[in-house]
C-alpha positions as protocol buffer text, in pm:
chain_id: "A"
residue {
  index: 1
  type: MET
  ca { x: 8151 y: 9264 z: -61 }
}
residue {
  index: 2
  type: GLY
  ca { x: 8253 y: 9210 z: -385 }
}
residue {
  index: 3
  type: THR
  ca { x: 8578 y: 9045 z: -299 }
}
residue {
  index: 4
  type: ALA
  ca { x: 8393 y: 8808 z: -26 }
}
residue {
  index: 5
  type: LEU
  ca { x: 8130 y: 8696 z: -317 }
}
residue {
  index: 6
  type: LEU
  ca { x: 8398 y: 8633 z: -554 }
}
residue {
  index: 7
  type: VAL
  ca { x: 8642 y: 8397 z: -309 }
}
residue {
  index: 8
  type: ALA
  ca { x: 8301 y: 8261 z: -218 }
}
residue {
  index: 9
  type: ALA
  ca { x: 8201 y: 8132 z: -535 }
}
residue {
  index: 10
  type: VAL
  ca { x: 8594 y: 8036 z: -631 }
}
residue {
  index: 11
  type: VAL
  ca { x: 8615 y: 7842 z: -301 }
}
residue {
  index: 12
  type: GLY
  ca { x: 8253 y: 7711 z: -329 }
}
residue {
  index: 13
  type: SER
  ca { x: 8246 y: 7566 z: -661 }
}
residue {
  index: 14
  type: GLY
  ca { x: 8604 y: 7421 z: -663 }
}
residue {
  index: 15
  type: VAL
  ca { x: 8465 y: 7195 z: -348 }
}
residue {
  index: 16
  type: MET
  ca { x: 8133 y: 7145 z: -565 }
}
residue {
  index: 17
  type: ALA
  ca { x: 8317 y: 7049 z: -869 }
}
residue {
  index: 18
  type: GLN
  ca { x: 8511 y: 6744 z: -633 }
}
residue {
  index: 19
  type: ARG
  ca { x: 8225 y: 6676 z: -512 }
}
residue {
  index: 20
  type: LEU
  ca { x: 8024 y: 6593 z: -805 }
}
residue {
  index: 21
  type: SER
  ca { x: 8337 y: 6517 z: -1040 }
}
residue {
  index: 22
  type: PRO
  ca { x: 8537 y: 6309 z: -845 }
}
residue {
  index: 23
  type: GLY
  ca { x: 8812 y: 6178 z: -975 }
}
residue {
  index: 24
  type: ASP
  ca { x: 8807 y: 6412 z: -1289 }
}
residue {
  index: 25
  type: VAL
  ca { x: 9060 y: 6700 z: -1215 }
}
residue {
  index: 26
  type: GLY
  ca { x: 8982 y: 6820 z: -1611 }
}
residue {
  index: 27
  type: LEU
  ca { x: 8588 y: 6830 z: -1510 }
}
residue {
  index: 28
  type: GLN
  ca { x: 8633 y: 6986 z: -1189 }
}
residue {
  index: 29
  type: LEU
  ca { x: 8855 y: 7270 z: -1284 }
}
residue {
  index: 30
  type: LEU
  ca { x: 8586 y: 7343 z: -1593 }
}
residue {
  index: 31
  type: GLU
  ca { x: 8393 y: 7394 z: -1340 }
}
residue {
  index: 32
  type: ASN
  ca { x: 8534 y: 7587 z: -1114 }
}
residue {
  index: 33
  type: SER
  ca { x: 8646 y: 7816 z: -1411 }
}
residue {
  index: 34
  type: ILE
  ca { x: 8307 y: 7863 z: -1548 }
}
residue {
  index: 35
  type: ALA
  ca { x: 8197 y: 7969 z: -1188 }
}
residue {
  index: 36
  type: THR
  ca { x: 8438 y: 8182 z: -1130 }
}
residue {
  index: 37
  type: GLY
  ca { x: 8425 y: 8352 z: -1504 }
}
residue {
  index: 38
  type: ALA
  ca { x: 8062 y: 8450 z: -1438 }
}
residue {
  index: 39
  type: VAL
  ca { x: 8048 y: 8514 z: -1077 }
}
residue {
  index: 40
  type: LEU
  ca { x: 8263 y: 8808 z: -1209 }
}
residue {
  index: 41
  type: VAL
  ca { x: 8078 y: 8973 z: -1474 }
}
residue {
  index: 42
  type: ALA
  ca { x: 7771 y: 8999 z: -1261 }
}
residue {
  index: 43
  type: LEU
  ca { x: 7935 y: 9153 z: -923 }
}
residue {
  index: 44
  type: ILE
  ca { x: 8127 y: 9339 z: -1180 }
}
residue {
  index: 45
  type: LEU
  ca { x: 7749 y: 9498 z: -1350 }
}
residue {
  index: 46
  type: THR
  ca { x: 7631 y: 9467 z: -975 }
}
residue {
  index: 47
  type: LEU
  ca { x: 7895 y: 9641 z: -821 }
}
residue {
  index: 48
  type: GLN
  ca { x: 8019 y: 9908 z: -1044 }
}
residue {
  index: 49
  type: PRO
  ca { x: 7811 y: 10220 z: -985 }
}
residue {
  index: 50
  type: VAL
  ca { x: 7979 y: 10166 z: -581 }
}
residue {
  index: 51
  type: SER
  ca { x: 8310 y: 9962 z: -668 }
}
residue {
  index: 52
  type: ALA
  ca { x: 8423 y: 9713 z: -885 }
}
residue {
  index: 53
  type: SER
  ca { x: 8758 y: 9755 z: -704 }
}
residue {
  index: 54
  type: PHE
  ca { x: 8812 y: 9317 z: -600 }
}
residue {
  index: 55
  type: ASN
  ca { x: 9191 y: 9311 z: -660 }
}
residue {
  index: 56
  type: PRO
  ca { x: 9511 y: 9507 z: -457 }
}
residue {
  index: 57
  type: ALA
  ca { x: 9696 y: 9433 z: -788 }
}
residue {
  index: 58
  type: VAL
  ca { x: 9426 y: 9660 z: -988 }
}
residue {
  index: 59
  type: THR
  ca { x: 9361 y: 9850 z: -736 }
}
residue {
  index: 60
  type: ALA
  ca { x: 9734 y: 9983 z: -717 }
}
residue {
  index: 61
  type: VAL
  ca { x: 9773 y: 10057 z: -1082 }
}
residue {
  index: 62
  type: GLU
  ca { x: 9477 y: 10243 z: -1047 }
}
residue {
  index: 63
  type: ALA
  ca { x: 9667 y: 10483 z: -813 }
}
residue {
  index: 64
  type: VAL
  ca { x: 9962 y: 10455 z: -1025 }
}
residue {
  index: 65
  type: LEU
  ca { x: 9752 y: 10597 z: -1272 }
}
residue {
  index: 66
  type: GLY
  ca { x: 9626 y: 10860 z: -1079 }
}
residue {
  index: 67
  type: ARG
  ca { x: 9298 y: 10715 z: -1111 }
}
residue {
  index: 68
  type: ILE
  ca { x: 9272 y: 10713 z: -705 }
}
residue {
  index: 69
  type: THR
  ca { x: 9439 y: 10847 z: -427 }
}
residue {
  index: 70
  type: TRP
  ca { x: 9778 y: 10594 z: -224 }
}
residue {
  index: 71
  type: THR
  ca { x: 9543 y: 10590 z: 99 }
}
residue {
  index: 72
  type: THR
  ca { x: 9245 y: 10470 z: -68 }
}
residue {
  index: 73
  type: ALA
  ca { x: 9419 y: 10229 z: -269 }
}
residue {
  index: 74
  type: GLY
  ca { x: 9553 y: 10084 z: 59 }
}
residue {
  index: 75
  type: VAL
  ca { x: 9158 y: 10112 z: 261 }
}
residue {
  index: 76
  type: LEU
  ca { x: 9030 y: 9965 z: -63 }
}
residue {
  index: 77
  type: ALA
  ca { x: 9308 y: 9684 z: -34 }
}
residue {
  index: 78
  type: LEU
  ca { x: 9231 y: 9606 z: 313 }
}
residue {
  index: 79
  type: ALA
  ca { x: 8891 y: 9561 z: 266 }
}
residue {
  index: 80
  type: GLN
  ca { x: 8953 y: 9357 z: -5 }
}
residue {
  index: 81
  type: VAL
  ca { x: 9170 y: 9100 z: 193 }
}
residue {
  index: 82
  type: ALA
  ca { x: 8942 y: 9103 z: 494 }
}
residue {
  index: 83
  type: GLY
  ca { x: 8636 y: 9033 z: 243 }
}
residue {
  index: 84
  type: GLY
  ca { x: 8839 y: 8751 z: 86 }
}
residue {
  index: 85
  type: VAL
  ca { x: 8888 y: 8604 z: 402 }
}
residue {
  index: 86
  type: ILE
  ca { x: 8538 y: 8573 z: 479 }
}
residue {
  index: 87
  type: GLY
  ca { x: 8442 y: 8489 z: 143 }
}
residue {
  index: 88
  type: THR
  ca { x: 8686 y: 8191 z: 235 }
}
residue {
  index: 89
  type: VAL
  ca { x: 8529 y: 8112 z: 543 }
}
residue {
  index: 90
  type: LEU
  ca { x: 8113 y: 8170 z: 441 }
}
residue {
  index: 91
  type: ALA
  ca { x: 8244 y: 7873 z: 112 }
}
residue {
  index: 92
  type: ASN
  ca { x: 8364 y: 7626 z: 432 }
}
residue {
  index: 93
  type: LEU
  ca { x: 7988 y: 7685 z: 599 }
}
residue {
  index: 94
  type: MET
  ca { x: 7814 y: 7617 z: 367 }
}
residue {
  index: 95
  type: PHE
  ca { x: 8007 y: 7310 z: 293 }
}
residue {
  index: 96
  type: GLU
  ca { x: 7980 y: 7179 z: 645 }
}
residue {
  index: 97
  type: LEU
  ca { x: 8358 y: 7231 z: 605 }
}
residue {
  index: 98
  type: ASP
  ca { x: 8614 y: 7362 z: 942 }
}
residue {
  index: 99
  type: PRO
  ca { x: 8530 y: 7766 z: 918 }
}
residue {
  index: 100
  type: VAL
  ca { x: 8964 y: 7745 z: 848 }
}
residue {
  index: 101
  type: SER
  ca { x: 9172 y: 7485 z: 780 }
}
residue {
  index: 102
  type: LEU
  ca { x: 9517 y: 7563 z: 643 }
}
residue {
  index: 103
  type: SER
  ca { x: 9580 y: 7436 z: 243 }
}
residue {
  index: 104
  type: ALA
  ca { x: 9831 y: 7186 z: 170 }
}
residue {
  index: 105
  type: HIS
  ca { x: 9820 y: 7248 z: -198 }
}
residue {
  index: 106
  type: HIS
  ca { x: 10182 y: 7359 z: -293 }
}
residue {
  index: 107
  type: ARG
  ca { x: 10172 y: 7581 z: -619 }
}
residue {
  index: 108
  type: VAL
  ca { x: 10548 y: 7686 z: -626 }
}
residue {
  index: 109
  type: GLY
  ca { x: 10744 y: 7650 z: -982 }
}
residue {
  index: 110
  type: SER
  ca { x: 10918 y: 7822 z: -1259 }
}
residue {
  index: 111
  type: GLY
  ca { x: 10662 y: 7730 z: -1463 }
}
residue {
  index: 112
  type: THR
  ca { x: 10371 y: 7856 z: -1233 }
}
residue {
  index: 113
  type: ALA
  ca { x: 10558 y: 8225 z: -1138 }
}
residue {
  index: 114
  type: VAL
  ca { x: 10562 y: 8241 z: -1525 }
}
residue {
  index: 115
  type: ALA
  ca { x: 10181 y: 8228 z: -1524 }
}
residue {
  index: 116
  type: GLU
  ca { x: 10136 y: 8394 z: -1204 }
}
residue {
  index: 117
  type: VAL
  ca { x: 10323 y: 8727 z: -1385 }
}
residue {
  index: 118
  type: VAL
  ca { x: 10142 y: 8633 z: -1718 }
}
residue {
  index: 119
  type: ALA
  ca { x: 9802 y: 8610 z: -1564 }
}
residue {
  index: 120
  type: THR
  ca { x: 9815 y: 8952 z: -1402 }
}
residue {
  index: 121
  type: LEU
  ca { x: 9986 y: 9102 z: -1666 }
}
residue {
  index: 122
  type: GLY
  ca { x: 9741 y: 9012 z: -1919 }
}
residue {
  index: 123
  type: LEU
  ca { x: 9395 y: 9070 z: -1642 }
}
residue {
  index: 124
  type: VAL
  ca { x: 9520 y: 9469 z: -1596 }
}
residue {
  index: 125
  type: VAL
  ca { x: 9550 y: 9539 z: -1937 }
}
residue {
  index: 126
  type: VAL
  ca { x: 9223 y: 9368 z: -2009 }
}
residue {
  index: 127
  type: VAL
  ca { x: 9087 y: 9585 z: -1692 }
}
residue {
  index: 128
  type: PHE
  ca { x: 9239 y: 9889 z: -1812 }
}
residue {
  index: 129
  type: GLY
  ca { x: 9148 y: 9897 z: -2193 }
}
residue {
  index: 130
  type: GLY
  ca { x: 8796 y: 9925 z: -2125 }
}
residue {
  index: 131
  type: LEU
  ca { x: 8870 y: 10166 z: -1872 }
}
residue {
  index: 132
  type: ARG
  ca { x: 9097 y: 10395 z: -2072 }
}
residue {
  index: 133
  type: SER
  ca { x: 8890 y: 10379 z: -2376 }
}
residue {
  index: 134
  type: GLY
  ca { x: 8556 y: 10443 z: -2221 }
}
residue {
  index: 135
  type: ARG
  ca { x: 8419 y: 10091 z: -2289 }
}
residue {
  index: 136
  type: THR
  ca { x: 8324 y: 10070 z: -1954 }
}
residue {
  index: 137
  type: GLU
  ca { x: 8032 y: 9845 z: -2051 }
}
residue {
  index: 138
  type: THR
  ca { x: 8207 y: 9570 z: -2155 }
}
residue {
  index: 139
  type: ILE
  ca { x: 8465 y: 9545 z: -1863 }
}
residue {
  index: 140
  type: ALA
  ca { x: 8251 y: 9270 z: -1691 }
}
residue {
  index: 141
  type: TYR
  ca { x: 8227 y: 9096 z: -2005 }
}
residue {
  index: 142
  type: ALA
  ca { x: 8614 y: 9123 z: -2077 }
}
residue {
  index: 143
  type: VAL
  ca { x: 8740 y: 9035 z: -1723 }
}
residue {
  index: 144
  type: GLY
  ca { x: 8481 y: 8735 z: -1673 }
}
residue {
  index: 145
  type: GLY
  ca { x: 8587 y: 8605 z: -1978 }
}
residue {
  index: 146
  type: TYR
  ca { x: 8960 y: 8649 z: -1938 }
}
residue {
  index: 147
  type: ILE
  ca { x: 8971 y: 8501 z: -1587 }
}
residue {
  index: 148
  type: ALA
  ca { x: 8763 y: 8206 z: -1723 }
}
residue {
  index: 149
  type: ALA
  ca { x: 9033 y: 8152 z: -1995 }
}
residue {
  index: 150
  type: ALA
  ca { x: 9310 y: 8184 z: -1781 }
}
residue {
  index: 151
  type: TYR
  ca { x: 9254 y: 7873 z: -1591 }
}
residue {
  index: 152
  type: TRP
  ca { x: 9299 y: 7695 z: -1878 }
}
residue {
  index: 153
  type: PHE
  ca { x: 9616 y: 7837 z: -2053 }
}
residue {
  index: 154
  type: THR
  ca { x: 9835 y: 7940 z: -1712 }
}
residue {
  index: 155
  type: SER
  ca { x: 9987 y: 7632 z: -1529 }
}
residue {
  index: 156
  type: SER
  ca { x: 9906 y: 7860 z: -1216 }
}
residue {
  index: 157
  type: THR
  ca { x: 9502 y: 7869 z: -1290 }
}
residue {
  index: 158
  type: SER
  ca { x: 9528 y: 8253 z: -1291 }
}
residue {
  index: 159
  type: PHE
  ca { x: 9544 y: 8396 z: -908 }
}
residue {
  index: 160
  type: ALA
  ca { x: 9664 y: 8684 z: -1027 }
}
residue {
  index: 161
  type: ASN
  ca { x: 9505 y: 8872 z: -727 }
}
residue {
  index: 162
  type: PRO
  ca { x: 9662 y: 8884 z: -405 }
}
residue {
  index: 163
  type: ALA
  ca { x: 9355 y: 8937 z: -194 }
}
residue {
  index: 164
  type: VAL
  ca { x: 9199 y: 8628 z: -376 }
}
residue {
  index: 165
  type: THR
  ca { x: 9538 y: 8461 z: -291 }
}
residue {
  index: 166
  type: ILE
  ca { x: 9569 y: 8503 z: 108 }
}
residue {
  index: 167
  type: ALA
  ca { x: 9223 y: 8409 z: 58 }
}
residue {
  index: 168
  type: ARG
  ca { x: 9255 y: 8074 z: -60 }
}
residue {
  index: 169
  type: MET
  ca { x: 9536 y: 7974 z: 165 }
}
residue {
  index: 170
  type: PHE
  ca { x: 9202 y: 7926 z: 440 }
}
residue {
  index: 171
  type: SER
  ca { x: 9090 y: 7617 z: 278 }
}
residue {
  index: 172
  type: ASP
  ca { x: 9238 y: 7291 z: 256 }
}
residue {
  index: 173
  type: THR
  ca { x: 9006 y: 7205 z: -107 }
}
residue {
  index: 174
  type: PHE
  ca { x: 9071 y: 7184 z: -467 }
}
residue {
  index: 175
  type: ALA
  ca { x: 9120 y: 7601 z: -497 }
}
residue {
  index: 176
  type: GLY
  ca { x: 9362 y: 7629 z: -219 }
}
residue {
  index: 177
  type: ILE
  ca { x: 9717 y: 7739 z: -205 }
}
residue {
  index: 178
  type: ALA
  ca { x: 9941 y: 7629 z: 74 }
}
residue {
  index: 179
  type: PRO
  ca { x: 10071 y: 7936 z: 276 }
}
residue {
  index: 180
  type: ALA
  ca { x: 10442 y: 7891 z: 177 }
}
residue {
  index: 181
  type: SER
  ca { x: 10371 y: 7965 z: -169 }
}
residue {
  index: 182
  type: ALA
  ca { x: 10110 y: 8205 z: -120 }
}
residue {
  index: 183
  type: PRO
  ca { x: 10375 y: 8483 z: -82 }
}
residue {
  index: 184
  type: ALA
  ca { x: 10546 y: 8392 z: -347 }
}
residue {
  index: 185
  type: PHE
  ca { x: 10212 y: 8416 z: -579 }
}
residue {
  index: 186
  type: VAL
  ca { x: 10165 y: 8765 z: -449 }
}
residue {
  index: 187
  type: ALA
  ca { x: 10500 y: 8886 z: -555 }
}
residue {
  index: 188
  type: LEU
  ca { x: 10441 y: 8750 z: -842 }
}
residue {
  index: 189
  type: GLN
  ca { x: 10128 y: 8906 z: -932 }
}
residue {
  index: 190
  type: LEU
  ca { x: 10276 y: 9274 z: -812 }
}
residue {
  index: 191
  type: LEU
  ca { x: 10541 y: 9241 z: -1091 }
}
residue {
  index: 192
  type: GLY
  ca { x: 10319 y: 9116 z: -1345 }
}
residue {
  index: 193
  type: ALA
  ca { x: 10086 y: 9438 z: -1253 }
}
residue {
  index: 194
  type: ALA
  ca { x: 10436 y: 9693 z: -1227 }
}
residue {
  index: 195
  type: VAL
  ca { x: 10549 y: 9551 z: -1561 }
}
residue {
  index: 196
  type: ALA
  ca { x: 10133 y: 9594 z: -1722 }
}
residue {
  index: 197
  type: VAL
  ca { x: 10174 y: 9957 z: -1630 }
}
residue {
  index: 198
  type: PRO
  ca { x: 10406 y: 10072 z: -1968 }
}
residue {
  index: 199
  type: LEU
  ca { x: 10155 y: 9849 z: -2157 }
}
residue {
  index: 200
  type: VAL
  ca { x: 9835 y: 10012 z: -2117 }
}
residue {
  index: 201
  type: ARG
  ca { x: 9991 y: 10386 z: -2133 }
}
residue {
  index: 202
  type: VAL
  ca { x: 10143 y: 10302 z: -2462 }
}
residue {
  index: 203
  type: LEU
  ca { x: 9863 y: 10120 z: -2624 }
}
residue {
  index: 204
  type: PHE
  ca { x: 9553 y: 10357 z: -2422 }
}
residue {
  index: 205
  type: PRO
  ca { x: 9724 y: 10638 z: -2439 }
}
residue {
  index: 206
  type: ASP
  ca { x: 9432 y: 10893 z: -2378 }
}
residue {
  index: 207
  type: GLN
  ca { x: 9243 y: 10834 z: -2104 }
}
residue {
  index: 208
  type: PRO
  ca { x: 8878 y: 10989 z: -2130 }
}
residue {
  index: 209
  type: PRO
  ca { x: 8794 y: 11231 z: -1863 }
}
residue {
  index: 210
  type: GLU
  ca { x: 8602 y: 11167 z: -1532 }
}
residue {
  index: 211
  type: GLU
  ca { x: 8559 y: 11204 z: -1163 }
}
residue {
  index: 212
  type: VAL
  ca { x: 8888 y: 11044 z: -970 }
}
residue {
  index: 213
  type: ILE
  ca { x: 8689 y: 10794 z: -750 }
}
residue {
  index: 214
  type: ARG
  ca { x: 8765 y: 10926 z: -379 }
}
């Protein structure tokens, strides 16, 4: 549900931005980034007592660090991808578009490749900086703020989430990504997450005792 609502907000706000600010791509990106950052704060604050796991890359790092089992991580990843696709369909329907339309927005390039690694690495450090230092109450604001900023300082506009990337293939709108570009984005996001793991361990070596998520 969390990933579905996140993707609905990303795609839906992209469509709304195009309609409200036609011809002004900068303003469209501003509107899209504000909506995305705000919904992340709301969703994490609300769903954290149940599960604020909306991102397979972050979920994989949780498994690497021993916070959850790999079986749990696999189930969560499947739920995240399914939720993301549902969110895209809902966004398309809300704006009276075809439920599914493959995006023609190609995003592959050397700059966007570096950007997706940086975006995901930064996101993982932000998330686990809060978790491993025991400041869980700050994570929602840190993640929302980071993603809103990363829309602007990365050339890829910071997808930083394999489930969201897959879901955004199915909307030929402002937020979409062409199916041909998506596999590279997902691979780069996983690379960014992998590079972030040793950084997290060095920067935040002492993990507070807690119950492992089942």
